N, C-alpha and C positions, 0 to 999 in steps of 0.2 A: 057587410057582405061576408064576413067570416062564417064558415060552416053553413052557408046559405046557398042553395042551388041558384045558379044564374039561369033564369028562364029564357027560352028561345036563343040559346047560345049561337047556333049556326048563323042565323040572320044578323045577329049583333057582331059576330066575328067578321062577316063579310063587310059590314059597314065600317068597322075599324080598319080593315085592310084597305078600303077605298080612301078613307080619310087620312090614314097614316101608312103610306106605301112602304115605309121603312120597316114595318113589322113583318116578321117572318112567320111561317107556319109554326115553328117551334115556340116563338114568342106567345102564340095564341093557343097553346095547348091548355085545355081546361079539364080538370077532373074534380068531381064533387068532393068536397072536403079539403081541397088544395087551392082554395081561392087566394090565399095569401101568396102562394108561389106565383100565381098568375099576376097578381098585383105587383110583386117585386120585379118580374120580368118586364112588364109594361112600364113600370117606373124607371128602370134602367134604360130601356130602349128609347123612351120618349122624353127622358130627362124631366120628369114631373114628379110631384109628391103623390103619395097614396090617396090623400083626400081628393085631389084633382081627378085622379083616375076613377075613384069610386063615383064621384059626381058625374063624370063623362059616361060611365057604364050605366048609371041609373037614368040619365037623360036620353041616352041612345037606345036603351032597352025597352 
């Protein structure tokens, strides 16, 4: 996922917010080229490792 654009981010973000209501808008800020920062925020908030989060993003996307 590093340096790769996340396709259809807005619908994916909405699904993440529904599945994980503890996520804030700040947790879900996504900028192209800063995917690792997004992963780190999600990792901390959800108490999961980056591999799990990458898998979720690819399955949900």
